[in-house]
mmJSON file of the N, C-alpha and C atoms, coordinates in Angstrom:
{"data_MODEL":{"atom_site":{
"group_PDB":["ATOM","ATOM","ATOM","ATOM","ATOM","ATOM","ATOM","ATOM","ATOM","ATOM","ATOM","ATOM","ATOM","ATOM","ATOM","ATOM","ATOM","ATOM","ATOM","ATOM","ATOM","ATOM","ATOM","ATOM","ATOM","ATOM","ATOM","ATOM","ATOM","ATOM","ATOM","ATOM","ATOM","ATOM","ATOM","ATOM","ATOM","ATOM","ATOM","ATOM","ATOM","ATOM","ATOM","ATOM","ATOM","ATOM","ATOM","ATOM","ATOM","ATOM","ATOM","ATOM","ATOM","ATOM","ATOM","ATOM","ATOM","ATOM","ATOM","ATOM","ATOM","ATOM","ATOM","ATOM","ATOM","ATOM","ATOM","ATOM","ATOM","ATOM","ATOM","ATOM","ATOM","ATOM","ATOM","ATOM","ATOM","ATOM","ATOM","ATOM","ATOM","ATOM","ATOM","ATOM","ATOM","ATOM","ATOM","ATOM","ATOM","ATOM","ATOM","ATOM","ATOM","ATOM","ATOM","ATOM","ATOM","ATOM","ATOM","ATOM","ATOM","ATOM","ATOM","ATOM","ATOM","ATOM","ATOM","ATOM","ATOM","ATOM","ATOM","ATOM","ATOM","ATOM","ATOM","ATOM","ATOM","ATOM","ATOM","ATOM","ATOM","ATOM","ATOM","ATOM","ATOM","ATOM","ATOM","ATOM","ATOM","ATOM","ATOM","ATOM","ATOM","ATOM","ATOM","ATOM","ATOM","ATOM","ATOM","ATOM","ATOM","ATOM","ATOM","ATOM","ATOM","ATOM","ATOM","ATOM","ATOM","ATOM","ATOM","ATOM","ATOM","ATOM","ATOM","ATOM","ATOM","ATOM","ATOM","ATOM","ATOM","ATOM","ATOM","ATOM","ATOM","ATOM","ATOM","ATOM","ATOM","ATOM","ATOM","ATOM","ATOM","ATOM","ATOM","ATOM","ATOM","ATOM","ATOM","ATOM","ATOM","ATOM","ATOM","ATOM","ATOM","ATOM","ATOM","ATOM","ATOM","ATOM","ATOM","ATOM","ATOM","ATOM","ATOM","ATOM","ATOM","ATOM","ATOM","ATOM","ATOM","ATOM","ATOM","ATOM","ATOM","ATOM","ATOM","ATOM","ATOM","ATOM","ATOM","ATOM","ATOM","ATOM","ATOM","ATOM","ATOM","ATOM","ATOM","ATOM","ATOM","ATOM","ATOM","ATOM","ATOM"],
"id":[1,2,3,4,5,6,7,8,9,10,11,12,13,14,15,16,17,18,19,20,21,22,23,24,25,26,27,28,29,30,31,32,33,34,35,36,37,38,39,40,41,42,43,44,45,46,47,48,49,50,51,52,53,54,55,56,57,58,59,60,61,62,63,64,65,66,67,68,69,70,71,72,73,74,75,76,77,78,79,80,81,82,83,84,85,86,87,88,89,90,91,92,93,94,95,96,97,98,99,100,101,102,103,104,105,106,107,108,109,110,111,112,113,114,115,116,117,118,119,120,121,122,123,124,125,126,127,128,129,130,131,132,133,134,135,136,137,138,139,140,141,142,143,144,145,146,147,148,149,150,151,152,153,154,155,156,157,158,159,160,161,162,163,164,165,166,167,168,169,170,171,172,173,174,175,176,177,178,179,180,181,182,183,184,185,186,187,188,189,190,191,192,193,194,195,196,197,198,199,200,201,202,203,204,205,206,207,208,209,210,211,212,213,214,215,216,217,218,219,220,221,222,223,224,225],
"type_symbol":["N","C","C","N","C","C","N","C","C","N","C","C","N","C","C","N","C","C","N","C","C","N","C","C","N","C","C","N","C","C","N","C","C","N","C","C","N","C","C","N","C","C","N","C","C","N","C","C","N","C","C","N","C","C","N","C","C","N","C","C","N","C","C","N","C","C","N","C","C","N","C","C","N","C","C","N","C","C","N","C","C","N","C","C","N","C","C","N","C","C","N","C","C","N","C","C","N","C","C","N","C","C","N","C","C","N","C","C","N","C","C","N","C","C","N","C","C","N","C","C","N","C","C","N","C","C","N","C","C","N","C","C","N","C","C","N","C","C","N","C","C","N","C","C","N","C","C","N","C","C","N","C","C","N","C","C","N","C","C","N","C","C","N","C","C","N","C","C","N","C","C","N","C","C","N","C","C","N","C","C","N","C","C","N","C","C","N","C","C","N","C","C","N","C","C","N","C","C","N","C","C","N","C","C","N","C","C","N","C","C","N","C","C","N","C","C","N","C","C","N","C","C","N","C","C"],
"label_atom_id":["N","CA","C","N","CA","C","N","CA","C","N","CA","C","N","CA","C","N","CA","C","N","CA","C","N","CA","C","N","CA","C","N","CA","C","N","CA","C","N","CA","C","N","CA","C","N","CA","C","N","CA","C","N","CA","C","N","CA","C","N","CA","C","N","CA","C","N","CA","C","N","CA","C","N","CA","C","N","CA","C","N","CA","C","N","CA","C","N","CA","C","N","CA","C","N","CA","C","N","CA","C","N","CA","C","N","CA","C","N","CA","C","N","CA","C","N","CA","C","N","CA","C","N","CA","C","N","CA","C","N","CA","C","N","CA","C","N","CA","C","N","CA","C","N","CA","C","N","CA","C","N","CA","C","N","CA","C","N","CA","C","N","CA","C","N","CA","C","N","CA","C","N","CA","C","N","CA","C","N","CA","C","N","CA","C","N","CA","C","N","CA","C","N","CA","C","N","CA","C","N","CA","C","N","CA","C","N","CA","C","N","CA","C","N","CA","C","N","CA","C","N","CA","C","N","CA","C","N","CA","C","N","CA","C","N","CA","C","N","CA","C","N","CA","C","N","CA","C","N","CA","C","N","CA","C","N","CA","C","N","CA","C"],
"label_alt_id":[null,null,null,null,null,null,null,null,null,null,null,null,null,null,null,null,null,null,null,null,null,null,null,null,null,null,null,null,null,null,null,null,null,null,null,null,null,null,null,null,null,null,null,null,null,null,null,null,null,null,null,null,null,null,null,null,null,null,null,null,null,null,null,null,null,null,null,null,null,null,null,null,null,null,null,null,null,null,null,null,null,null,null,null,null,null,null,null,null,null,null,null,null,null,null,null,null,null,null,null,null,null,null,null,null,null,null,null,null,null,null,null,null,null,null,null,null,null,null,null,null,null,null,null,null,null,null,null,null,null,null,null,null,null,null,null,null,null,null,null,null,null,null,null,null,null,null,null,null,null,null,null,null,null,null,null,null,null,null,null,null,null,null,null,null,null,null,null,null,null,null,null,null,null,null,null,null,null,null,null,null,null,null,null,null,null,null,null,null,null,null,null,null,null,null,null,null,null,null,null,null,null,null,null,null,null,null,null,null,null,null,null,null,null,null,null,null,null,null,null,null,null,null,null,null],
"label_comp_id":["MET","MET","MET","LEU","LEU","LEU","HIS","HIS","HIS","VAL","VAL","VAL","LYS","LYS","LYS","VAL","VAL","VAL","PRO","PRO","PRO","GLU","GLU","GLU","GLY","GLY","GLY","PRO","PRO","PRO","GLY","GLY","GLY","ILE","ILE","ILE","PRO","PRO","PRO","ARG","ARG","ARG","LEU","LEU","LEU","ARG","ARG","ARG","VAL","VAL","VAL","ILE","ILE","ILE","ARG","ARG","ARG","ASP","ASP","ASP","GLY","GLY","GLY","GLN","GLN","GLN","THR","THR","THR","ILE","ILE","ILE","VAL","VAL","VAL","GLU","GLU","GLU","GLN","GLN","GLN","GLU","GLU","GLU","THR","THR","THR","ARG","ARG","ARG","SER","SER","SER","LEU","LEU","LEU","ASP","ASP","ASP","LEU","LEU","LEU","LYS","LYS","LYS","LEU","LEU","LEU","PRO","PRO","PRO","GLY","GLY","GLY","PRO","PRO","PRO","GLY","GLY","GLY","ARG","ARG","ARG","TYR","TYR","TYR","ARG","ARG","ARG","SER","SER","SER","GLU","GLU","GLU","ALA","ALA","ALA","TYR","TYR","TYR","LEU","LEU","LEU","ARG","ARG","ARG","GLN","GLN","GLN","PRO","PRO","PRO","GLY","GLY","GLY","LEU","LEU","LEU","THR","THR","THR","GLY","GLY","GLY","TRP","TRP","TRP","ARG","ARG","ARG","ARG","ARG","ARG","TRP","TRP","TRP","THR","THR","THR","LEU","LEU","LEU","TRP","TRP","TRP","ILE","ILE","ILE","PHE","PHE","PHE","SER","SER","SER","ASN","ASN","ASN","PRO","PRO","PRO","VAL","VAL","VAL","TYR","TYR","TYR","VAL","VAL","VAL","THR","THR","THR","ALA","ALA","ALA","ALA","ALA","ALA","LYS","LYS","LYS","ASN","ASN","ASN"],
"label_asym_id":["A","A","A","A","A","A","A","A","A","A","A","A","A","A","A","A","A","A","A","A","A","A","A","A","A","A","A","A","A","A","A","A","A","A","A","A","A","A","A","A","A","A","A","A","A","A","A","A","A","A","A","A","A","A","A","A","A","A","A","A","A","A","A","A","A","A","A","A","A","A","A","A","A","A","A","A","A","A","A","A","A","A","A","A","A","A","A","A","A","A","A","A","A","A","A","A","A","A","A","A","A","A","A","A","A","A","A","A","A","A","A","A","A","A","A","A","A","A","A","A","A","A","A","A","A","A","A","A","A","A","A","A","A","A","A","A","A","A","A","A","A","A","A","A","A","A","A","A","A","A","A","A","A","A","A","A","A","A","A","A","A","A","A","A","A","A","A","A","A","A","A","A","A","A","A","A","A","A","A","A","A","A","A","A","A","A","A","A","A","A","A","A","A","A","A","A","A","A","A","A","A","A","A","A","A","A","A","A","A","A","A","A","A","A","A","A","A","A","A","A","A","A","A","A","A"],
"label_entity_id":["1","1","1","1","1","1","1","1","1","1","1","1","1","1","1","1","1","1","1","1","1","1","1","1","1","1","1","1","1","1","1","1","1","1","1","1","1","1","1","1","1","1","1","1","1","1","1","1","1","1","1","1","1","1","1","1","1","1","1","1","1","1","1","1","1","1","1","1","1","1","1","1","1","1","1","1","1","1","1","1","1","1","1","1","1","1","1","1","1","1","1","1","1","1","1","1","1","1","1","1","1","1","1","1","1","1","1","1","1","1","1","1","1","1","1","1","1","1","1","1","1","1","1","1","1","1","1","1","1","1","1","1","1","1","1","1","1","1","1","1","1","1","1","1","1","1","1","1","1","1","1","1","1","1","1","1","1","1","1","1","1","1","1","1","1","1","1","1","1","1","1","1","1","1","1","1","1","1","1","1","1","1","1","1","1","1","1","1","1","1","1","1","1","1","1","1","1","1","1","1","1","1","1","1","1","1","1","1","1","1","1","1","1","1","1","1","1","1","1","1","1","1","1","1","1"],
"label_seq_id":[1,1,1,2,2,2,3,3,3,4,4,4,5,5,5,6,6,6,7,7,7,8,8,8,9,9,9,10,10,10,11,11,11,12,12,12,13,13,13,14,14,14,15,15,15,16,16,16,17,17,17,18,18,18,19,19,19,20,20,20,21,21,21,22,22,22,23,23,23,24,24,24,25,25,25,26,26,26,27,27,27,28,28,28,29,29,29,30,30,30,31,31,31,32,32,32,33,33,33,34,34,34,35,35,35,36,36,36,37,37,37,38,38,38,39,39,39,40,40,40,41,41,41,42,42,42,43,43,43,44,44,44,45,45,45,46,46,46,47,47,47,48,48,48,49,49,49,50,50,50,51,51,51,52,52,52,53,53,53,54,54,54,55,55,55,56,56,56,57,57,57,58,58,58,59,59,59,60,60,60,61,61,61,62,62,62,63,63,63,64,64,64,65,65,65,66,66,66,67,67,67,68,68,68,69,69,69,70,70,70,71,71,71,72,72,72,73,73,73,74,74,74,75,75,75],
"pdbx_PDB_ins_code":[null,null,null,null,null,null,null,null,null,null,null,null,null,null,null,null,null,null,null,null,null,null,null,null,null,null,null,null,null,null,null,null,null,null,null,null,null,null,null,null,null,null,null,null,null,null,null,null,null,null,null,null,null,null,null,null,null,null,null,null,null,null,null,null,null,null,null,null,null,null,null,null,null,null,null,null,null,null,null,null,null,null,null,null,null,null,null,null,null,null,null,null,null,null,null,null,null,null,null,null,null,null,null,null,null,null,null,null,null,null,null,null,null,null,null,null,null,null,null,null,null,null,null,null,null,null,null,null,null,null,null,null,null,null,null,null,null,null,null,null,null,null,null,null,null,null,null,null,null,null,null,null,null,null,null,null,null,null,null,null,null,null,null,null,null,null,null,null,null,null,null,null,null,null,null,null,null,null,null,null,null,null,null,null,null,null,null,null,null,null,null,null,null,null,null,null,null,null,null,null,null,null,null,null,null,null,null,null,null,null,null,null,null,null,null,null,null,null,null,null,null,null,null,null,null],
"Cartn_x":[107.986,107.445,106.096,105.477,104.076,103.763,102.572,102.23,100.932,100.552,98.983,98.779,97.652,97.211,95.396,94.787,93.628,93.195,91.762,91.499,91.523,91.333,91.382,90.087,90.099,89.139,89.325,88.26,88.651,89.862,90.544,91.244,92.352,93.286,94.299,94.066,94.143,93.707,95.021,94.788,95.776,96.054,97.238,97.238,98.128,97.629,98.37,98.659,99.88,100.248,100.41,100.044,100.068,100.868,101.658,102.577,102.251,101.53,101.296,100.744,99.943,99.121,99.622,100.93,101.518,101.616,101.324,101.535,103.202,103.317,104.996,104.859,103.943,103.841,102.646,102.355,101.444,101.718,101.195,101.304,100.11,100.235,98.769,99.445,98.913,99.333,98.36,98.494,97.498,98.077,99.149,100.194,101.148,101.6,102.71,103.266,104.698,105.501,106.348,106.419,106.889,107.684,109.084,109.802,109.657,109.177,108.474,109.848,109.787,111.123,111.033,110.259,110.314,109.086,109.128,107.798,106.754,105.589,104.374,103.14,102.206,100.984,100.587,100.4,100.335,98.757,98.51,97.223,97.328,96.693,96.611,95.198,95.151,93.929,94.156,92.945,92.911,91.928,92.192,91.322,90.907,89.726,89.379,88.976,89.15,88.779,87.244,86.404,84.919,84.769,84.103,83.949,82.733,82.704,81.659,81.802,80.751,80.991,80.705,79.874,79.538,80.382,81.378,82.365,83.313,83.635,84.838,86.144,86.364,87.598,88.153,87.525,88.159,88.248,89.237,89.69,88.77,88.264,87.367,87.689,87.565,88.135,87.139,88.092,87.336,87.595,88.906,89.067,90.075,89.782,90.854,90.701,91.97,92.336,92.334,91.997,92.198,93.838,94.169,95.402,96.182,97.433,98.507,99.501,99.717,100.528,101.942,103.13,104.482,105.178,105.854,106.719,108.01,109.111,110.532,110.55,111.789,111.926,112.531,112.021,112.63,113.813,114.934,116.058,115.985],
"Cartn_y":[106.752,106.79,106.661,105.992,105.868,106.078,106.872,107.426,107.09,106.115,105.621,106.445,107.077,107.695,107.475,107.019,106.88,107.781,108.258,109.175,108.638,109.517,109.392,108.349,107.481,106.897,105.699,105.239,104.267,102.941,102.521,101.447,101.784,100.951,101.078,99.886,100.814,99.86,98.964,97.969,97.322,97.696,98.307,98.708,97.524,97.4,96.519,97.116,97.002,97.491,96.104,96.031,95.058,95.448,94.671,94.918,93.813,93.869,92.814,91.657,91.754,90.96,90.324,90.526,90.006,90.968,90.81,91.51,91.768,93.334,93.603,94.081,94.64,95.316,95.123,94.92,94.676,95.281,96.288,97.068,97.313,97.35,98.095,99.411,100.387,101.814,102.783,103.916,104.85,105.439,105.386,105.969,105.176,105.087,104.376,105.328,105.253,105.743,104.673,104.145,103.27,103.424,103.321,103.366,102.185,102.616,101.474,100.688,99.479,98.58,98.459,99.224,99.177,99.175,99.225,99.316,98.233,98.461,97.494,98.173,97.263,97.714,97.49,98.762,98.846,99.184,98.635,98.988,98.611,99.524,99.598,99.349,98.494,98.198,98.705,98.883,99.024,98.209,97.635,96.718,97.488,97.152,97.395,96.348,96.259,94.964,95.231,94.325,94.404,94.554,95.309,95.47,94.382,94.446,93.697,92.178,91.354,89.938,89.391,89.82,89.315,89.641,90.6,90.842,89.821,89.274,88.089,89.019,90.279,90.646,90.654,90.222,89.695,90.996,90.958,92.043,92.114,93.322,93.348,94.463,94.337,95.177,96.448,97.633,98.912,99.767,99.871,101.105,100.037,100.26,99.522,100.626,100.723,101.844,101.262,102.296,101.794,101.421,100.498,100.471,101.777,101.666,102.742,102.194,102.579,101.949,102.767,101.914,102.767,102.093,102.898,102.639,102.972,102.249,102.684,104.042,104.689,106.164,105.933,106.76,106.806,107.635,107.306,108.313,108.981],
"Cartn_z":[102.202,103.688,103.607,104.623,104.485,106.087,106.091,107.331,107.414,108.638,108.853,110.251,110.315,111.582,111.735,112.932,113.155,114.08,113.922,115.01,116.294,117.566,118.848,119.049,119.9,120.406,121.59,121.836,123.094,122.791,123.476,123.154,121.974,121.945,121.044,120.088,118.621,117.542,117.063,116.446,115.772,114.342,114.005,112.462,111.61,110.472,109.807,108.362,107.745,106.328,105.531,104.389,103.616,102.269,101.759,100.35,99.537,98.542,97.331,98.131,98.973,99.718,100.769,101.067,102.214,103.464,104.89,105.817,105.986,106.169,106.287,107.607,108.329,109.686,110.472,111.558,112.421,113.739,114.245,115.587,116.432,117.448,118.284,118.553,117.764,117.918,117.317,117.499,116.886,115.532,115.514,114.277,113.964,112.599,112.309,111.211,111.099,110.139,109.539,108.371,107.765,106.491,106.507,105.32,104.541,103.207,102.42,101.799,101.804,101.171,99.818,99.007,97.581,96.994,95.527,94.785,95.152,94.699,95.155,95.454,95.585,96.032,97.571,98.178,99.548,99.995,101.25,101.727,102.994,103.946,105.329,106.022,107.274,107.784,108.963,109.811,111.343,111.884,112.987,113.743,115.073,115.582,117.102,117.704,119.108,119.916,120.243,120.079,120.283,121.809,122.361,123.907,124.473,125.811,126.302,126.25,127.058,127.074,125.801,125.141,123.705,122.66,122.847,121.661,121.832,122.983,123.256,123.068,123.117,123.03,121.664,120.55,119.454,118.574,117.496,116.776,115.632,115.148,114.181,113.287,112.004,110.898,111.059,111.263,111.56,110.138,109.744,108.645,107.546,106.349,105.38,104.263,103.684,102.823,101.205,100.322,99.039,98.558,97.714,97.589,97.132,97.55,97.131,96.245,94.708,93.997,93.891,94.331,94.576,93.413,92.282,91.44,91.8,90.908,91.061,90.52,90.963,90.297,89.043,88.055,86.675,86.67,85.865,85.962,84.663],
"occupancy":[1.0,1.0,1.0,1.0,1.0,1.0,1.0,1.0,1.0,1.0,1.0,1.0,1.0,1.0,1.0,1.0,1.0,1.0,1.0,1.0,1.0,1.0,1.0,1.0,1.0,1.0,1.0,1.0,1.0,1.0,1.0,1.0,1.0,1.0,1.0,1.0,1.0,1.0,1.0,1.0,1.0,1.0,1.0,1.0,1.0,1.0,1.0,1.0,1.0,1.0,1.0,1.0,1.0,1.0,1.0,1.0,1.0,1.0,1.0,1.0,1.0,1.0,1.0,1.0,1.0,1.0,1.0,1.0,1.0,1.0,1.0,1.0,1.0,1.0,1.0,1.0,1.0,1.0,1.0,1.0,1.0,1.0,1.0,1.0,1.0,1.0,1.0,1.0,1.0,1.0,1.0,1.0,1.0,1.0,1.0,1.0,1.0,1.0,1.0,1.0,1.0,1.0,1.0,1.0,1.0,1.0,1.0,1.0,1.0,1.0,1.0,1.0,1.0,1.0,1.0,1.0,1.0,1.0,1.0,1.0,1.0,1.0,1.0,1.0,1.0,1.0,1.0,1.0,1.0,1.0,1.0,1.0,1.0,1.0,1.0,1.0,1.0,1.0,1.0,1.0,1.0,1.0,1.0,1.0,1.0,1.0,1.0,1.0,1.0,1.0,1.0,1.0,1.0,1.0,1.0,1.0,1.0,1.0,1.0,1.0,1.0,1.0,1.0,1.0,1.0,1.0,1.0,1.0,1.0,1.0,1.0,1.0,1.0,1.0,1.0,1.0,1.0,1.0,1.0,1.0,1.0,1.0,1.0,1.0,1.0,1.0,1.0,1.0,1.0,1.0,1.0,1.0,1.0,1.0,1.0,1.0,1.0,1.0,1.0,1.0,1.0,1.0,1.0,1.0,1.0,1.0,1.0,1.0,1.0,1.0,1.0,1.0,1.0,1.0,1.0,1.0,1.0,1.0,1.0,1.0,1.0,1.0,1.0,1.0,1.0],
"B_iso_or_equiv":[0.0,0.0,0.0,0.0,0.0,0.0,0.0,0.0,0.0,0.0,0.0,0.0,0.0,0.0,0.0,0.0,0.0,0.0,0.0,0.0,0.0,0.0,0.0,0.0,0.0,0.0,0.0,0.0,0.0,0.0,0.0,0.0,0.0,0.0,0.0,0.0,0.0,0.0,0.0,0.0,0.0,0.0,0.0,0.0,0.0,0.0,0.0,0.0,0.0,0.0,0.0,0.0,0.0,0.0,0.0,0.0,0.0,0.0,0.0,0.0,0.0,0.0,0.0,0.0,0.0,0.0,0.0,0.0,0.0,0.0,0.0,0.0,0.0,0.0,0.0,0.0,0.0,0.0,0.0,0.0,0.0,0.0,0.0,0.0,0.0,0.0,0.0,0.0,0.0,0.0,0.0,0.0,0.0,0.0,0.0,0.0,0.0,0.0,0.0,0.0,0.0,0.0,0.0,0.0,0.0,0.0,0.0,0.0,0.0,0.0,0.0,0.0,0.0,0.0,0.0,0.0,0.0,0.0,0.0,0.0,0.0,0.0,0.0,0.0,0.0,0.0,0.0,0.0,0.0,0.0,0.0,0.0,0.0,0.0,0.0,0.0,0.0,0.0,0.0,0.0,0.0,0.0,0.0,0.0,0.0,0.0,0.0,0.0,0.0,0.0,0.0,0.0,0.0,0.0,0.0,0.0,0.0,0.0,0.0,0.0,0.0,0.0,0.0,0.0,0.0,0.0,0.0,0.0,0.0,0.0,0.0,0.0,0.0,0.0,0.0,0.0,0.0,0.0,0.0,0.0,0.0,0.0,0.0,0.0,0.0,0.0,0.0,0.0,0.0,0.0,0.0,0.0,0.0,0.0,0.0,0.0,0.0,0.0,0.0,0.0,0.0,0.0,0.0,0.0,0.0,0.0,0.0,0.0,0.0,0.0,0.0,0.0,0.0,0.0,0.0,0.0,0.0,0.0,0.0,0.0,0.0,0.0,0.0,0.0,0.0],
"pdbx_formal_charge":[null,null,null,null,null,null,null,null,null,null,null,null,null,null,null,null,null,null,null,null,null,null,null,null,null,null,null,null,null,null,null,null,null,null,null,null,null,null,null,null,null,null,null,null,null,null,null,null,null,null,null,null,null,null,null,null,null,null,null,null,null,null,null,null,null,null,null,null,null,null,null,null,null,null,null,null,null,null,null,null,null,null,null,null,null,null,null,null,null,null,null,null,null,null,null,null,null,null,null,null,null,null,null,null,null,null,null,null,null,null,null,null,null,null,null,null,null,null,null,null,null,null,null,null,null,null,null,null,null,null,null,null,null,null,null,null,null,null,null,null,null,null,null,null,null,null,null,null,null,null,null,null,null,null,null,null,null,null,null,null,null,null,null,null,null,null,null,null,null,null,null,null,null,null,null,null,null,null,null,null,null,null,null,null,null,null,null,null,null,null,null,null,null,null,null,null,null,null,null,null,null,null,null,null,null,null,null,null,null,null,null,null,null,null,null,null,null,null,null,null,null,null,null,null,null],
"auth_seq_id":[1,1,1,2,2,2,3,3,3,4,4,4,5,5,5,6,6,6,7,7,7,8,8,8,9,9,9,10,10,10,11,11,11,12,12,12,13,13,13,14,14,14,15,15,15,16,16,16,17,17,17,18,18,18,19,19,19,20,20,20,21,21,21,22,22,22,23,23,23,24,24,24,25,25,25,26,26,26,27,27,27,28,28,28,29,29,29,30,30,30,31,31,31,32,32,32,33,33,33,34,34,34,35,35,35,36,36,36,37,37,37,38,38,38,39,39,39,40,40,40,41,41,41,42,42,42,43,43,43,44,44,44,45,45,45,46,46,46,47,47,47,48,48,48,49,49,49,50,50,50,51,51,51,52,52,52,53,53,53,54,54,54,55,55,55,56,56,56,57,57,57,58,58,58,59,59,59,60,60,60,61,61,61,62,62,62,63,63,63,64,64,64,65,65,65,66,66,66,67,67,67,68,68,68,69,69,69,70,70,70,71,71,71,72,72,72,73,73,73,74,74,74,75,75,75],
"auth_comp_id":["MET","MET","MET","LEU","LEU","LEU","HIS","HIS","HIS","VAL","VAL","VAL","LYS","LYS","LYS","VAL","VAL","VAL","PRO","PRO","PRO","GLU","GLU","GLU","GLY","GLY","GLY","PRO","PRO","PRO","GLY","GLY","GLY","ILE","ILE","ILE","PRO","PRO","PRO","ARG","ARG","ARG","LEU","LEU","LEU","ARG","ARG","ARG","VAL","VAL","VAL","ILE","ILE","ILE","ARG","ARG","ARG","ASP","ASP","ASP","GLY","GLY","GLY","GLN","GLN","GLN","THR","THR","THR","ILE","ILE","ILE","VAL","VAL","VAL","GLU","GLU","GLU","GLN","GLN","GLN","GLU","GLU","GLU","THR","THR","THR","ARG","ARG","ARG","SER","SER","SER","LEU","LEU","LEU","ASP","ASP","ASP","LEU","LEU","LEU","LYS","LYS","LYS","LEU","LEU","LEU","PRO","PRO","PRO","GLY","GLY","GLY","PRO","PRO","PRO","GLY","GLY","GLY","ARG","ARG","ARG","TYR","TYR","TYR","ARG","ARG","ARG","SER","SER","SER","GLU","GLU","GLU","ALA","ALA","ALA","TYR","TYR","TYR","LEU","LEU","LEU","ARG","ARG","ARG","GLN","GLN","GLN","PRO","PRO","PRO","GLY","GLY","GLY","LEU","LEU","LEU","THR","THR","THR","GLY","GLY","GLY","TRP","TRP","TRP","ARG","ARG","ARG","ARG","ARG","ARG","TRP","TRP","TRP","THR","THR","THR","LEU","LEU","LEU","TRP","TRP","TRP","ILE","ILE","ILE","PHE","PHE","PHE","SER","SER","SER","ASN","ASN","ASN","PRO","PRO","PRO","VAL","VAL","VAL","TYR","TYR","TYR","VAL","VAL","VAL","THR","THR","THR","ALA","ALA","ALA","ALA","ALA","ALA","LYS","LYS","LYS","ASN","ASN","ASN"],
"auth_asym_id":["A","A","A","A","A","A","A","A","A","A","A","A","A","A","A","A","A","A","A","A","A","A","A","A","A","A","A","A","A","A","A","A","A","A","A","A","A","A","A","A","A","A","A","A","A","A","A","A","A","A","A","A","A","A","A","A","A","A","A","A","A","A","A","A","A","A","A","A","A","A","A","A","A","A","A","A","A","A","A","A","A","A","A","A","A","A","A","A","A","A","A","A","A","A","A","A","A","A","A","A","A","A","A","A","A","A","A","A","A","A","A","A","A","A","A","A","A","A","A","A","A","A","A","A","A","A","A","A","A","A","A","A","A","A","A","A","A","A","A","A","A","A","A","A","A","A","A","A","A","A","A","A","A","A","A","A","A","A","A","A","A","A","A","A","A","A","A","A","A","A","A","A","A","A","A","A","A","A","A","A","A","A","A","A","A","A","A","A","A","A","A","A","A","A","A","A","A","A","A","A","A","A","A","A","A","A","A","A","A","A","A","A","A","A","A","A","A","A","A","A","A","A","A","A","A"],
"auth_atom_id":["N","CA","C","N","CA","C","N","CA","C","N","CA","C","N","CA","C","N","CA","C","N","CA","C","N","CA","C","N","CA","C","N","CA","C","N","CA","C","N","CA","C","N","CA","C","N","CA","C","N","CA","C","N","CA","C","N","CA","C","N","CA","C","N","CA","C","N","CA","C","N","CA","C","N","CA","C","N","CA","C","N","CA","C","N","CA","C","N","CA","C","N","CA","C","N","CA","C","N","CA","C","N","CA","C","N","CA","C","N","CA","C","N","CA","C","N","CA","C","N","CA","C","N","CA","C","N","CA","C","N","CA","C","N","CA","C","N","CA","C","N","CA","C","N","CA","C","N","CA","C","N","CA","C","N","CA","C","N","CA","C","N","CA","C","N","CA","C","N","CA","C","N","CA","C","N","CA","C","N","CA","C","N","CA","C","N","CA","C","N","CA","C","N","CA","C","N","CA","C","N","CA","C","N","CA","C","N","CA","C","N","CA","C","N","CA","C","N","CA","C","N","CA","C","N","CA","C","N","CA","C","N","CA","C","N","CA","C","N","CA","C","N","CA","C","N","CA","C","N","CA","C","N","CA","C","N","CA","C","N","CA","C"],
"pdbx_PDB_model_num":[1,1,1,1,1,1,1,1,1,1,1,1,1,1,1,1,1,1,1,1,1,1,1,1,1,1,1,1,1,1,1,1,1,1,1,1,1,1,1,1,1,1,1,1,1,1,1,1,1,1,1,1,1,1,1,1,1,1,1,1,1,1,1,1,1,1,1,1,1,1,1,1,1,1,1,1,1,1,1,1,1,1,1,1,1,1,1,1,1,1,1,1,1,1,1,1,1,1,1,1,1,1,1,1,1,1,1,1,1,1,1,1,1,1,1,1,1,1,1,1,1,1,1,1,1,1,1,1,1,1,1,1,1,1,1,1,1,1,1,1,1,1,1,1,1,1,1,1,1,1,1,1,1,1,1,1,1,1,1,1,1,1,1,1,1,1,1,1,1,1,1,1,1,1,1,1,1,1,1,1,1,1,1,1,1,1,1,1,1,1,1,1,1,1,1,1,1,1,1,1,1,1,1,1,1,1,1,1,1,1,1,1,1,1,1,1,1,1,1,1,1,1,1,1,1]
}}}
C-alpha cells in the first residue's frame, strides 16, 4: 500500500504516482491510498495551480519524491 499526503494549503493539488516511468494514477486530492500493482520503482509528484492572471492557472510541480523500490516477497 502506498500512502501519499500533502500539507493543507490553498487549492486542491494534483497528485501523480509513477511506476517505472509510467503514470499509474493522477487525481486532484490532498491524500491518496494506492494498492500497489506489483514490484517496481515508484515515485510520487504533487502539482499546484499557479494563481493570478500571470499564472494562467497552469499546473506547476510543487513536490516530488525520491524513488521507492518495491521488490517481490521472498518465500
